[in-house]
C-alpha positions as CSV (number, residue, x, y, z in Angstrom):
1,X,-19.2,-27.7,-28.1
2,X,-16.4,-28.3,-25.6
3,X,-16.0,-26.0,-22.6
4,X,-13.4,-25.7,-19.8
5,X,-14.1,-23.7,-16.6
6,X,-11.2,-21.8,-15.2
7,X,-9.2,-23.9,-12.6
8,X,-6.3,-22.9,-10.3
9,X,-3.0,-23.6,-11.8
10,X,-1.5,-26.9,-10.3
11,X,2.0,-25.9,-11.2
12,X,2.4,-23.0,-8.8
13,X,4.4,-25.1,-6.4
14,X,6.9,-25.8,-9.2
15,X,7.2,-22.1,-10.1
16,X,7.9,-21.2,-6.5
17,X,10.6,-23.9,-6.2
18,X,12.2,-23.0,-9.6
19,X,12.5,-19.3,-8.8
20,X,13.9,-20.0,-5.3
21,X,16.4,-22.5,-6.8
22,X,17.6,-19.8,-9.3
23,X,17.7,-17.2,-6.5
24,X,20.1,-19.5,-4.6
25,X,22.2,-20.1,-7.7
26,X,22.7,-16.4,-8.3
27,X,23.4,-15.7,-4.6
28,X,26.2,-18.2,-4.9
29,X,27.2,-17.0,-8.4
30,X,28.0,-13.6,-6.8
31,X,30.2,-15.2,-4.1
32,X,31.8,-18.7,-4.1
33,X,30.6,-19.5,-7.6
34,X,31.9,-16.2,-9.0
35,X,34.1,-17.0,-12.0
36,X,37.1,-15.2,-10.6
37,X,36.7,-17.0,-7.3
38,X,36.6,-20.4,-8.9
39,X,39.5,-19.8,-11.2
40,X,41.5,-18.3,-8.3
41,X,41.0,-21.4,-6.3
42,X,42.2,-23.5,-9.2
43,X,45.3,-21.4,-9.3
44,X,45.9,-22.0,-5.6
45,X,45.6,-25.8,-6.1
46,X,48.0,-25.6,-9.1
47,X,50.5,-23.7,-7.0
48,X,50.4,-26.4,-4.4
49,X,51.0,-29.1,-7.0
50,X,54.0,-27.3,-8.4
51,X,55.4,-25.9,-5.0
52,X,54.8,-22.4,-6.4
53,X,57.2,-22.9,-9.2
54,X,56.6,-21.2,-12.6
55,X,58.7,-23.7,-14.5
56,X,56.7,-25.6,-17.1
57,X,55.9,-29.2,-16.2
58,X,56.0,-31.8,-19.1
59,X,56.1,-35.6,-19.4
60,X,59.0,-37.6,-18.0
61,X,60.7,-34.7,-16.2
62,X,63.6,-35.4,-13.9
63,X,65.4,-33.1,-11.5
64,X,68.7,-31.7,-12.7
65,X,71.7,-33.4,-11.3
66,X,72.6,-32.3,-7.8
67,X,69.2,-30.9,-6.8
68,X,67.6,-32.5,-3.7
69,X,64.4,-34.6,-4.1
70,X,62.5,-32.0,-2.1
71,X,62.8,-29.7,-5.1
72,X,60.6,-32.1,-7.1
73,X,56.9,-31.2,-7.0
74,X,53.8,-33.4,-7.2
75,X,53.0,-32.4,-10.8
76,X,56.5,-33.6,-12.0
77,X,56.1,-36.9,-10.2
78,X,52.6,-37.4,-11.6
79,X,53.6,-36.9,-15.3
80,X,56.7,-39.0,-14.9
81,X,54.6,-41.9,-13.8
82,X,51.7,-41.1,-16.1
83,X,53.1,-39.3,-19.2
84,X,49.7,-38.5,-20.7
85,X,50.3,-34.8,-21.7
86,X,49.7,-34.5,-25.5
87,X,47.7,-37.7,-25.7
88,X,44.0,-38.2,-26.0
89,X,42.2,-39.5,-22.9
90,X,38.6,-40.8,-23.3
91,X,36.0,-39.4,-22.8
92,X,37.4,-35.9,-23.0
93,X,36.4,-33.6,-25.8
94,X,38.1,-33.5,-29.1
95,X,38.8,-37.2,-29.7
96,X,40.0,-39.0,-32.8
97,X,36.7,-39.1,-34.6
98,X,36.6,-38.2,-38.3
99,X,34.7,-34.9,-37.7
100,X,36.3,-33.3,-34.6
101,X,34.3,-30.6,-33.0
102,X,37.5,-28.8,-32.0
103,X,40.5,-28.1,-34.2
104,X,43.2,-28.3,-33.2
105,X,42.2,-31.0,-30.8
106,X,42.9,-30.0,-27.1
107,X,45.2,-32.9,-26.4
108,X,47.4,-32.0,-29.4
109,X,48.2,-28.6,-27.9
110,X,48.0,-29.3,-24.2
111,X,51.6,-30.6,-23.7
112,X,52.3,-29.0,-20.4
113,X,50.6,-29.1,-17.0
114,X,49.8,-25.4,-17.2
115,X,48.1,-25.8,-20.6
116,X,45.8,-28.5,-19.1
117,X,45.0,-26.1,-16.2
118,X,44.2,-23.3,-18.6
119,X,42.0,-25.6,-20.7
120,X,40.0,-26.6,-17.7
121,X,39.6,-23.0,-16.6
122,X,38.4,-22.0,-20.0
123,X,35.9,-24.9,-20.1
124,X,34.5,-24.0,-16.6
125,X,34.2,-20.3,-17.6
126,X,32.1,-21.3,-20.7
127,X,30.1,-23.7,-18.7
128,X,29.2,-21.1,-16.0
129,X,28.1,-18.7,-18.7
130,X,25.9,-21.4,-20.3
131,X,24.3,-22.2,-16.9
132,X,23.6,-18.4,-16.4
133,X,21.3,-18.5,-19.5
134,X,19.3,-21.6,-18.6
135,X,16.4,-19.8,-16.9
136,X,14.3,-19.0,-20.0
137,X,10.7,-19.1,-21.3
138,X,10.5,-19.9,-25.0
139,X,13.3,-17.9,-26.6
140,X,13.6,-15.3,-23.8
141,X,16.2,-15.6,-21.1
142,X,15.5,-14.0,-17.7
143,X,18.6,-12.9,-15.7
144,X,18.5,-11.0,-12.4
145,X,18.6,-7.2,-12.6
146,X,21.9,-5.4,-12.4
147,X,22.8,-3.2,-9.4
148,X,25.3,-0.3,-9.9
149,X,26.5,-0.8,-6.3
150,X,27.2,-4.1,-4.6
151,X,26.2,-2.7,-1.2
152,X,28.1,-2.9,2.1
153,X,29.2,0.1,4.2
154,X,28.3,3.2,2.3
155,X,28.2,7.0,2.9
156,X,24.9,8.8,3.3
157,X,23.6,9.9,-0.1
158,X,24.9,6.9,-1.9
159,X,22.8,6.1,-5.0
160,X,21.8,2.8,-6.5
161,X,20.7,2.3,-10.1
162,X,18.8,-0.9,-11.0
163,X,18.7,-2.0,-14.6
164,X,17.8,-4.9,-16.9
165,X,20.5,-7.3,-17.8
166,X,22.0,-6.6,-21.3
167,X,24.5,-8.6,-23.3
168,X,24.9,-10.8,-26.3
169,X,22.5,-13.8,-26.0
170,X,23.2,-17.2,-27.4
171,X,21.9,-17.9,-30.9
172,X,18.1,-18.2,-31.1
173,X,17.5,-16.4,-27.8
174,X,17.1,-12.9,-26.5
175,X,17.4,-11.3,-23.0
176,X,14.2,-10.1,-21.4
177,X,13.5,-6.5,-22.3
178,X,10.5,-4.2,-21.3
179,X,8.5,-5.4,-18.4
180,X,8.7,-3.7,-15.0
181,X,11.5,-3.7,-12.3
182,X,10.1,-4.2,-8.8
183,X,12.1,-3.7,-5.6
184,X,11.7,-3.7,-1.8
185,X,13.8,-1.9,0.8
186,X,13.4,-4.4,3.7
187,X,14.7,-7.6,2.1
188,X,11.2,-9.0,1.4
189,X,10.4,-10.5,-1.9
190,X,8.7,-8.3,-4.6
191,X,7.3,-11.6,-5.8
192,X,5.6,-13.5,-2.9
193,X,5.0,-17.2,-2.9
194,X,1.3,-16.5,-2.8
195,X,1.6,-14.4,-5.9
196,X,2.6,-17.5,-7.9
197,X,-0.3,-19.4,-6.4
198,X,-2.9,-16.9,-7.7
199,X,-2.3,-17.8,-11.3
200,X,-5.4,-19.3,-12.9
201,X,-5.7,-21.3,-16.0
202,X,-8.4,-21.0,-18.7
203,X,-6.5,-23.5,-20.8
204,X,-4.0,-25.6,-18.8
205,X,-1.5,-26.6,-21.5
206,X,-2.1,-30.3,-21.1
207,X,-4.7,-32.4,-22.8
208,X,-7.2,-29.6,-23.3
209,X,-10.2,-30.5,-25.5
210,X,-10.0,-29.0,-28.9
211,X,-11.0,-29.2,-32.6
212,X,-8.6,-29.0,-35.5
213,X,-8.7,-28.8,-39.3
214,X,-6.1,-29.0,-42.0
215,X,-7.8,-26.8,-44.6
216,X,-8.7,-28.2,-48.0
217,X,-11.2,-27.5,-50.7
218,X,-13.1,-30.8,-49.9
219,X,-13.6,-29.9,-46.1
220,X,-14.5,-26.3,-46.7
221,X,-11.3,-25.0,-45.1
222,X,-10.2,-23.0,-48.1
223,X,-13.3,-20.9,-47.8
224,X,-12.7,-20.0,-44.2
225,X,-11.4,-16.6,-43.1
226,X,-9.7,-15.3,-39.9
227,X,-11.6,-12.0,-40.2
228,X,-15.3,-11.3,-39.8
229,X,-18.2,-12.7,-41.7
230,X,-20.1,-15.9,-42.0
231,X,-16.9,-17.9,-42.9
232,X,-14.9,-16.7,-39.9
233,X,-13.3,-19.6,-38.0
234,X,-11.5,-17.6,-35.2
235,X,-14.4,-16.4,-33.2
236,X,-16.6,-18.0,-30.4
237,X,-19.4,-19.0,-32.8
238,X,-19.0,-22.3,-34.7
239,X,-17.4,-22.2,-38.2
240,X,-19.8,-23.2,-40.9
241,X,-18.0,-26.5,-41.6
242,X,-17.7,-27.6,-37.9
243,X,-18.8,-31.1,-38.8
244,X,-15.5,-31.5,-40.8
245,X,-13.3,-30.6,-37.9
246,X,-11.6,-33.4,-35.9
247,X,-12.1,-33.6,-32.1
248,X,-9.0,-34.2,-30.0
249,X,-6.9,-32.9,-27.2
250,X,-3.8,-30.6,-27.2
251,X,-1.0,-30.7,-28.2
252,X,-1.5,-30.8,-31.9
253,X,1.0,-31.9,-34.6
254,X,3.1,-34.8,-35.8
255,X,6.7,-35.9,-35.8
256,X,8.4,-38.6,-38.0
257,X,10.8,-39.1,-35.1
258,X,9.7,-39.6,-31.4
259,X,11.0,-36.2,-30.1
260,X,7.6,-34.5,-29.8
261,X,5.6,-37.6,-29.0
262,X,5.3,-36.7,-25.2
263,X,3.7,-33.4,-26.1
264,X,0.8,-34.7,-28.3
265,X,-2.7,-35.2,-27.1
266,X,-5.2,-37.9,-28.1
267,X,-6.5,-38.0,-31.7
268,X,-4.4,-35.0,-32.6
269,X,-1.8,-36.4,-34.9
270,X,-1.9,-34.4,-38.2
271,X,0.8,-36.3,-40.1
272,X,-1.5,-38.0,-42.7
273,X,-3.2,-34.7,-43.5
274,X,-0.3,-32.3,-43.4
275,X,3.1,-33.8,-44.6
276,X,3.5,-33.2,-48.3
277,X,0.0,-31.7,-48.4
278,X,-0.4,-28.5,-46.4
279,X,1.8,-26.4,-44.0
280,X,-1.3,-25.0,-42.2
281,X,-3.5,-26.4,-39.5
282,X,-6.4,-24.5,-37.7
283,X,-7.0,-25.2,-34.0
284,X,-9.9,-24.1,-31.8
285,X,-9.8,-24.5,-28.0
286,X,-13.0,-23.6,-26.2
287,X,-13.2,-22.4,-22.5
288,X,-15.9,-20.9,-20.3
289,X,-15.8,-17.8,-18.2
290,X,-18.7,-18.0,-15.6
291,X,-19.1,-14.4,-14.7
292,X,-18.1,-10.8,-15.4
293,X,-16.4,-10.8,-12.0
294,X,-13.8,-13.2,-13.3
295,X,-13.0,-10.8,-16.2
296,X,-12.9,-7.8,-13.9
297,X,-10.4,-9.6,-11.7
298,X,-7.8,-10.1,-14.5
299,X,-4.7,-7.9,-14.3
300,X,-2.5,-9.9,-16.7
301,X,-3.6,-12.2,-19.4
302,X,-0.8,-14.5,-20.6
303,X,-0.6,-16.9,-23.6
304,X,2.0,-19.7,-23.4
305,X,2.9,-21.5,-26.5
306,X,5.0,-24.5,-27.4
307,X,5.4,-24.3,-31.1
308,X,7.2,-25.5,-34.2
309,X,7.5,-23.7,-36.4
310,X,5.1,-20.7,-36.2
311,X,1.6,-19.6,-35.2
312,X,-0.9,-16.8,-35.1
313,X,-3.4,-16.7,-32.2
314,X,-6.8,-15.2,-31.8
315,X,-9.2,-14.7,-28.9
316,X,-12.8,-14.6,-30.0
317,X,-11.6,-13.3,-33.3
318,X,-9.1,-10.7,-32.1
319,X,-5.5,-11.3,-33.1
320,X,-3.5,-11.4,-29.9
321,X,0.0,-12.9,-30.6
322,X,2.1,-14.6,-33.2
323,X,5.5,-16.2,-33.8
324,X,7.3,-16.8,-37.1
325,X,4.0,-15.6,-38.7
326,X,5.1,-12.9,-41.1
327,X,5.6,-14.9,-44.3
328,X,3.9,-13.4,-47.3
329,X,1.7,-16.5,-47.6
330,X,-0.2,-15.4,-44.5
331,X,-1.7,-12.7,-46.7
332,X,-1.6,-14.2,-50.1
333,X,-3.0,-17.7,-49.3
334,X,-3.8,-18.2,-45.5
335,X,-5.3,-21.7,-45.8
336,X,-1.9,-23.0,-47.1
337,X,0.4,-20.5,-45.4
338,X,3.8,-21.4,-43.9
339,X,6.0,-20.1,-41.1
340,X,8.7,-17.5,-41.8
341,X,11.6,-19.7,-40.7
342,X,12.1,-23.1,-39.1
343,X,12.3,-23.0,-35.2
344,X,14.8,-24.6,-32.9
345,X,13.4,-27.8,-31.5
346,X,14.9,-27.2,-28.0
347,X,13.1,-23.9,-27.8
348,X,9.9,-25.4,-29.3
349,X,9.2,-27.8,-26.4
350,X,9.3,-25.0,-23.8
351,X,6.4,-22.6,-23.3
352,X,7.1,-19.1,-24.7
353,X,5.0,-16.6,-22.9
354,X,3.2,-13.7,-24.5
355,X,1.5,-10.9,-22.6
356,X,-1.8,-10.6,-24.4
357,X,-3.6,-8.3,-21.9
358,X,-3.9,-5.3,-24.2
359,X,-5.6,-7.1,-27.0
360,X,-6.9,-10.2,-25.3
361,X,-8.6,-8.9,-22.2
362,X,-11.1,-6.7,-24.1
363,X,-12.0,-9.7,-26.3
364,X,-13.1,-11.9,-23.4
365,X,-16.8,-12.5,-22.7
366,X,-18.9,-14.2,-20.1
367,X,-19.8,-17.7,-21.3
368,X,-18.2,-19.5,-24.3
369,X,-14.8,-18.2,-25.4
370,X,-12.5,-19.6,-28.1
371,X,-8.7,-19.5,-28.5
372,X,-8.1,-20.1,-32.2
373,X,-4.6,-20.8,-33.5
374,X,-3.3,-20.8,-37.0
375,X,-0.5,-23.4,-36.9
376,X,2.3,-23.0,-39.4
377,X,5.0,-25.3,-40.6
378,X,8.3,-23.9,-41.6
379,X,9.9,-24.0,-45.1
380,X,7.0,-25.8,-46.8
381,X,4.6,-28.8,-46.4
382,X,7.5,-31.3,-46.5
383,X,8.5,-30.6,-42.9
384,X,9.2,-33.7,-40.8
385,X,7.3,-32.3,-37.7
386,X,4.8,-29.8,-36.3
387,X,4.0,-28.9,-32.7
388,X,1.4,-26.6,-31.1
389,X,0.5,-26.7,-27.4
390,X,-1.3,-23.6,-26.1
391,X,-1.8,-22.4,-22.5
392,X,-3.9,-19.4,-21.4
393,X,-3.6,-18.1,-17.8
394,X,-4.3,-14.9,-15.9
395,X,-3.0,-13.1,-12.8
396,X,-4.9,-10.6,-10.6
397,X,-3.9,-6.9,-10.9
398,X,-1.5,-7.0,-7.9
399,X,1.3,-8.6,-9.8
400,X,3.9,-6.6,-7.8
401,X,3.1,-8.6,-4.7
402,X,4.8,-8.4,-1.3
403,X,4.7,-4.6,-1.2
404,X,7.0,-4.3,-4.2
405,X,7.7,-0.8,-5.5
406,X,8.0,0.0,-9.2
407,X,11.6,1.2,-10.0
408,X,11.7,4.4,-12.0
409,X,14.7,6.4,-10.8
410,X,18.0,5.8,-8.8
411,X,17.6,5.1,-5.1
412,X,19.3,7.3,-2.6
413,X,20.3,5.9,0.8
414,X,20.3,8.0,3.9
415,X,19.4,5.1,6.2
416,X,20.4,1.5,6.0
417,X,18.3,-0.8,3.7
418,X,18.3,-4.3,2.1
419,X,17.2,-4.0,-1.5
420,X,15.8,-7.0,-3.3
421,X,14.7,-6.5,-7.0
422,X,13.2,-8.6,-9.8
423,X,12.2,-8.0,-13.3
424,X,8.6,-8.9,-14.3
425,X,8.2,-9.3,-18.0
426,X,6.0,-11.4,-20.3
427,X,4.3,-12.8,-17.2
428,X,7.6,-14.2,-15.9
429,X,9.6,-13.2,-12.8
430,X,13.3,-13.1,-13.1
431,X,15.7,-14.3,-10.4
432,X,16.4,-11.7,-7.6
433,X,19.3,-9.5,-7.0
434,X,19.8,-8.6,-3.3
435,X,22.2,-6.2,-1.6
436,X,22.4,-4.6,1.9
437,X,23.5,-1.0,2.3
438,X,24.7,0.0,5.8
439,X,24.8,3.8,5.9
440,X,27.7,5.5,7.8
441,X,28.5,2.5,9.9
442,X,31.5,2.3,12.2
443,X,33.5,-0.9,11.3
444,X,34.3,-3.3,14.0
445,X,37.9,-2.9,15.4
446,X,40.0,-3.5,18.5
447,X,38.8,0.0,19.7
448,X,35.1,-0.9,19.8
449,X,34.8,-4.7,19.9
450,X,35.2,-6.6,23.2
451,X,35.0,-10.4,23.7
452,X,33.9,-10.6,27.3
453,X,33.3,-14.3,27.8
454,X,33.9,-17.6,26.0
455,X,31.5,-20.4,26.8
456,X,32.5,-24.0,25.8
457,X,29.5,-26.3,25.4
458,X,30.4,-30.0,25.6
């Protein structure tokens, strides 16, 4: 029987780097990368190119007779020399292909300089919105908390409400809900770098020893059950047909194209046993907990899953999490069950995190433990691929870190403060929102500001 002793997570440095990178992005997004700021700068450049004229610029324009050449602007000269308005320029979007992605094609309607500027502004706006949603885990997007007040000079008694981001997410995703909002009043981080380093892995998510079985009558899989009894396969004791299980390493699955190949472990390709045969595969990953002290030190237990198309997970027989696992076949015929729907392949190769503390922590035991996963293919057994990569980690109880306070009601400022806030949900920290509130300050002016000396250093 394979065992794996808990080891410190080697990816903590990456998590710290990633969150700081996104913190910097959102700091700039609220200033020079603000959509209005960028589009305003484009308008300034456009005004320079047209000398501030509102007249439309088209191809091959000439000045009316009698007007001095100084009235001609740079945009007019450009499109007289290069009359490309209303024509397609590779590799811009919406070319001459048989199945255009845009109709009408941009070049067909962009026949003025202003229309080209407007097209670019629209594209940049959409691109910024897309980037805003790229910090996600599985199908959940984590944006910074919203502040009801941007800070600055404020009157005593000013209040600040901190809330989770809400909006319309892109298809196949959702914005993080639930969790806990943490904040500080001195500008320190509710999530400290050391907090990220305390994560410990029971199952690392890469090449973990496992056993897997595609159920059949011949291998005894059809007789196994997820519930209790002698035929249970989800608990820490060996299933009765263990000799028929294949030994390999995670991830588990198959792909008739090379997309998922980097995620598969050794001896864990299920193609010959699954495609056109069965949509279900059982997986068992064994790990060891050396003492009760380890269990007592767990504050948050988190299951991370890369999966296509669905799964249901058990810890020592207790059901702890699932995804796309509500198809009727899970009840009517578990050994051949299928996923509810097919899953997006982009989401499938990223870990989706599930907080399994409530049901998983009581199920842990000193010694041998088993994470058992019922892997499910979507649609039916003809699917071209399957992917299942599990990761099981834990954090100590002090997940707030850095002296972070739990937000529960609006903050009232009678003294100056720098507020930094994050959402902690599903075991993931969001990027931060930061604002400084200066209470009843006297703005600098000629009446109270004196420059007494200028020193030039050569």
